[in-house]
DSSP file (Angstrom, degrees, kcal/mol; ACC not computed):
  #  RESIDUE AA STRUCTURE BP1 BP2  ACC     N-H-->O    O-->H-N    N-H-->O    O-->H-N    TCO  KAPPA ALPHA  PHI   PSI    X-CA   Y-CA   Z-CA
    1    1 A M              0   0    0      0, 0.0    24,-1.4     0, 0.0     2,-0.5   0.000 360.0 360.0 360.0 140.5  270.8  -63.5  164.2
    2    2 A K  E     -a   25   0A   0     22,-0.2     2,-0.4    24,-0.1    24,-0.2  -0.739 360.0-172.0 -90.1 129.7  273.0  -61.6  161.8
    3    3 A I  E     -a   26   0A   0     22,-3.4    24,-2.0    -2,-0.5     2,-0.4  -0.980  11.0-157.8-124.8 133.5  275.0  -63.9  159.6
    4    4 A G  E     -a   27   0A   0     -2,-0.4     2,-0.5    22,-0.2    24,-0.2  -0.861   8.3-167.0-104.3 141.4  277.9  -63.0  157.1
    5    5 A I  E     -a   28   0A   0     22,-2.8    24,-1.9    -2,-0.4     2,-0.7  -0.991   9.1-154.1-130.9 122.5  278.8  -65.4  154.3
    6    6 A I  E     +a   29   0A   0     -2,-0.5    24,-0.2    22,-0.2     6,-0.1  -0.876  69.4  29.1 -96.4 110.3  281.9  -65.0  152.3
    7    7 A G        -     0   0    0     22,-3.3    23,-0.1    -2,-0.7    22,-0.1   0.175  61.9-142.2 109.8 129.7  281.5  -66.6  148.8
    8    8 A T        +     0   0    0      4,-0.1    -1,-0.1    20,-0.1    22,-0.1  -0.056  58.4 120.5-113.2  31.7  278.4  -66.9  146.9
    9    9 A G  S  > S-     0   0    0      4,-0.0     4,-2.1     1,-0.0     5,-0.3   0.167  85.9 -65.8 -72.7-161.9  279.0  -70.3  145.4
   10   10 A R  H  > S+     0   0    0      2,-0.2     4,-2.3     1,-0.2     5,-0.2   0.922 133.0  42.5 -56.4 -51.1  276.9  -73.3  145.8
   11   11 A L  H  > S+     0   0    0      2,-0.2     4,-3.0     1,-0.2     5,-0.3   0.967 115.3  47.6 -65.6 -54.9  277.5  -73.8  149.5
   12   12 A G  H  > S+     0   0    0      1,-0.2     4,-2.0     2,-0.2    -1,-0.2   0.894 114.9  47.3 -61.7 -38.6  277.2  -70.2  150.5
   13   13 A S  H  X S+     0   0    0     -4,-2.1     4,-2.1     2,-0.2    -1,-0.2   0.925 112.9  48.8 -60.9 -48.9  274.0  -69.8  148.4
   14   14 A A  H  X S+     0   0    0     -4,-2.3     4,-1.6    -5,-0.3    -2,-0.2   0.918 114.4  43.8 -62.1 -47.4  272.5  -72.9  149.9
   15   15 A L  H  X S+     0   0    0     -4,-3.0     4,-2.5     1,-0.2    -1,-0.2   0.852 113.6  50.3 -66.3 -37.1  273.3  -72.0  153.5
   16   16 A G  H  X S+     0   0    0     -4,-2.0     4,-2.1    -5,-0.3    -1,-0.2   0.803 108.6  51.8 -74.5 -29.6  272.2  -68.5  153.1
   17   17 A K  H  X S+     0   0    0     -4,-2.1     4,-1.6     2,-0.2    -1,-0.2   0.889 114.4  45.0 -71.9 -35.1  268.8  -69.5  151.5
   18   18 A I  H  X S+     0   0    0     -4,-1.6     4,-1.4    -5,-0.2    -2,-0.2   0.959 115.1  45.1 -67.4 -53.0  268.2  -71.9  154.5
   19   19 A W  H  <>S+     0   0    0     -4,-2.5     5,-2.0     1,-0.2    -2,-0.2   0.859 112.4  52.4 -63.0 -38.2  269.2  -69.5  157.2
   20   20 A A  H ><5S+     0   0    0     -4,-2.1     3,-1.8     1,-0.2    -1,-0.2   0.867 106.5  53.3 -72.0 -33.4  267.2  -66.6  155.6
   21   21 A E  H 3<5S+     0   0    0     -4,-1.6    -1,-0.2     1,-0.3    -2,-0.2   0.846 105.2  56.9 -64.8 -30.7  264.0  -68.9  155.5
   22   22 A K  T 3<5S-     0   0    0     -4,-1.4    -1,-0.3    -5,-0.1    -2,-0.2   0.383 127.4-102.1 -86.4   4.5  264.6  -69.5  159.2
   23   23 A G  T < 5S+     0   0    0     -3,-1.8     2,-0.2     1,-0.3    -3,-0.2   0.442  75.0 135.3 100.1  -0.5  264.4  -65.7  159.8
   24   24 A H      < -     0   0    0     -5,-2.0     2,-0.5    -8,-0.1    -1,-0.3  -0.541  58.9-114.1 -91.2 153.3  268.0  -64.7  160.2
   25   25 A M  E     -a    2   0A   0    -24,-1.4   -22,-3.4    -2,-0.2     2,-0.4  -0.730  35.0-158.2 -89.2 125.8  269.5  -61.6  158.4
   26   26 A I  E     -a    3   0A   0     -2,-0.5     2,-0.5   -24,-0.2   -22,-0.2  -0.924  13.1-173.5-117.0 127.2  272.1  -62.7  155.8
   27   27 A M  E     -a    4   0A   0    -24,-2.0   -22,-2.8    -2,-0.4     2,-0.3  -0.976  11.1-157.1-120.8 119.6  275.0  -60.6  154.3
   28   28 A Y  E     -a    5   0A   0     -2,-0.5     2,-0.4   -24,-0.2   -22,-0.2  -0.705   6.1-165.7-100.6 149.0  277.0  -61.9  151.5
   29   29 A G  E     +a    6   0A   0    -24,-1.9   -22,-3.3    -2,-0.3     2,-0.3  -0.992  17.1 167.9-132.3 133.6  280.6  -60.9  150.5
   30   30 A S              0   0    0     -2,-0.4   -24,-0.0   -24,-0.2    -2,-0.0  -0.961 360.0 360.0-148.5 153.4  282.1  -61.8  147.1
   31   31 A R              0   0    0     -2,-0.3   -25,-0.0   -25,-0.0    -2,-0.0   0.565 360.0 360.0 -64.0 360.0  285.1  -61.0  145.0
């Protein structure tokens, strides 16, 4: 699944890491 995360703080980074380990494609957006 493709997942977009807005914000690369603690929560965004933690969720992105978990989802990436499960095989999802992660795209981050930040200011």
